[in-house]
C-alpha positions in Angstrom: 117.3 91.4 108.1 119.4 89.9 105.1 121.7 92.0 102.8 119.2 94.1 100.4 119.7 93.2 96.9 120.2 95.8 94.4 118.9 96.1 91.0 119.8 98.3 88.2 117.1 98.8 85.6 117.0 100.3 82.1 120.5 100.3 81.4 121.1 101.2 77.5 125.3 101.2 77.2 127.8 99.3 78.0 129.9 101.4 79.9 126.9 101.6 82.5 126.4 97.8 82.4 130.4 97.8 83.2 130.1 100.2 86.3 127.3 98.3 87.4 128.6 95.2 87.8 131.4 96.4 88.7 129.9 98.4 92.2 128.2 95.0 92.9 124.7 95.0 92.0 123.1 91.8 92.0 120.7 92.3 89.0 120.7 94.3 85.7 117.4 95.2 83.9 117.2 95.2 80.2 113.8 96.7 79.0 112.6 95.2 76.0 108.8 96.8 76.0 108.6 99.3 73.0 106.1 101.4 75.5 109.2 102.7 77.2 111.8 105.0 76.7 114.4 103.2 77.7 113.7 100.5 75.3 116.3 97.9 73.8 115.9 96.0 70.5 116.5 92.6 71.3 119.9 91.9 69.1 121.0 95.3 71.1 119.9 93.7 74.7 122.0 90.8 73.9 125.0 92.5 73.5 124.4 94.0 77.0 123.3 90.6 78.2 126.9 89.3 77.1 128.6 91.6 79.5 126.9 90.4 82.9 128.6 87.8 84.1 127.9 84.9 86.0 126.1 85.6 89.8 124.7 88.6 88.5 121.0 88.4 87.1 119.6 89.6 83.6 116.4 90.6 83.9 114.1 91.5 80.8 111.0 93.8 81.0 108.4 93.3 78.8 105.0 95.2 79.4 101.5 93.9 77.8 103.6 93.0 74.5 102.6 90.5 71.8 103.6 87.0 73.5 105.4 85.9 70.1 107.2 88.7 69.8 108.2 88.1 73.8 109.3 84.8 73.0 111.4 85.7 70.2 113.1 88.5 72.2 113.6 85.9 74.9 115.2 83.1 72.5 117.6 86.4 71.2 118.7 87.8 74.6 118.5 84.5 76.8 117.9 86.4 80.3 117.9 84.8 83.3 114.3 85.9 85.1 111.7 87.6 83.2 109.8 90.9 84.4 106.1 91.4 83.3 105.1 95.3 84.1 101.4 95.2 82.6 98.2 93.6 83.0 99.9 90.4 82.0 97.6 87.0 83.7 99.6 84.2 85.6 98.9 82.3 82.1 100.7 84.8 80.0 103.8 85.1 82.7 104.1 81.0 82.4 103.7 80.6 78.8 107.4 81.2 78.3 108.9 78.9 81.0 110.6 80.8 82.8 110.9 82.1 85.9 109.4 85.9 86.7 108.8 88.8 88.6 105.5 90.6 88.4 105.2 94.0 88.9 102.6 95.3 91.2 101.0 99.1 90.5 101.0 100.9 94.1 99.4 103.9 92.7 95.8 103.0 93.3 93.7 99.3 93.6 94.8 96.5 95.6 98.0 95.3 95.5 97.2 92.0 97.3 94.7 91.5 94.7 97.3 91.3 91.9 99.7 88.8 94.1 97.1 86.6 95.1 97.0 86.1 90.9 100.3 84.9 90.5 100.8 82.4 93.1 103.6 81.0 90.6 105.6 84.5 90.6 109.3 84.4 91.9 108.6 87.8 93.2 107.0 91.1 93.1 108.0 94.4 92.3 106.1 97.2 94.2 106.4 100.1 91.3 104.3 103.7 92.1 102.4 103.3 88.6 99.1 103.3 88.3 97.1 100.2 86.5 97.6 100.4 83.0 100.7 102.7 83.5 104.1 102.2 83.2 107.1 102.5 85.7 110.1 104.9 85.7 108.2 107.8 86.8 110.7 109.0 89.1 107.6 109.2 91.5 107.6 107.4 94.8 104.4 105.7 96.7 103.4 106.1 100.5 105.7 103.1 101.9 103.0 102.5 104.4 100.8 100.6 101.6 103.7 97.9 101.3 101.4 94.7 101.5 102.6 92.6 104.9 102.6 88.9 105.2 103.7 88.5 101.9 106.0 85.0 101.7 107.5 85.9 98.2 110.3 88.3 97.8 109.3 91.8 97.7 111.3 94.2 95.2 110.5 98.0 96.3 110.6 100.2 93.5 109.2 103.5 92.2 111.1 107.1 92.7 113.7 105.7 95.0 117.2 108.2 94.8 120.1 108.3 96.3 118.2 110.5 99.0 115.4 108.7 99.9 116.5 105.1 99.3 118.1 104.9 103.0 114.4 105.8 104.7 112.6 103.2 102.4 115.0 100.2 103.7 114.5 101.1 106.8 110.9 101.6 106.5 109.8 98.6 104.4 112.9 96.3 105.3 112.2 94.7 101.2 114.1 91.5 99.9 115.7 94.1 97.3 115.3 97.6 96.1 115.1 98.5 91.9 116.1 101.6 90.7 115.9 103.5 87.5 115.1 107.3 87.2 117.0 107.8 90.2 120.4 107.0 89.0 120.2 108.9 85.5 121.1 112.0 84.0 118.8 111.2 81.1 116.6 108.3 80.4 118.8 105.1 79.7 122.0 107.4 80.6 123.0 106.3 84.2 125.3 108.8 86.2 128.3 107.2 87.7 128.1 108.9 91.1 124.6 108.4 91.6 124.9 104.9 91.2 127.9 104.5 93.2 125.9 106.7 96.3 122.6 104.7 95.6 124.6 101.4 96.5 126.3 103.2 99.8 123.0 104.2 100.9 121.5 100.6 100.3 124.1 98.9 102.5 124.4 101.8 105.1 120.5 101.2 105.3 121.0 97.2 105.9 123.9 97.6 108.2 122.0 99.7 111.0 118.7 97.4 110.4 120.8 94.9 111.7 122.0 96.6 114.8 
């Protein structure tokens, strides 16, 4: 098993970005959709994006947003990777000419059906929300429902915390894990101790899986 990558999502403060980078995260998610309580306007997201150094991926998150607005936001923020969290079609995601992740709602329905609709996606983020709902709920899904045999990278999200991420990594063995509410003291406000402990638990579980 290769090292499990880590994405911290929903960061809104410069100090949290700096701390996440210092802790060694692989990716930082900047939420741009107005549907989220962790949303950033594109100008604020651009300032945070400038803090993200080389070899740490800046991910911009959208959810069923107007394509013209998405294009404008991308031109301002200049993210490395896009993440679409709604009912976007493959054409909707590909029209912006950038690599993208597609969120898969694990709260109901057939996850393989969503995955099949996006053959060009760089990876799939498995979240606990139901179709049409947003993520960041702090609720985990049944990890035994994780689809098997998918060649693209699978990113595990939804209700992950310092207390359960180790078990999640050992159960699912994902390419990466994605956390937002599980490292917060309030929506968009990250907790330094939870950030550190989350990374420690992922690394410990990954090490145990290799033995």
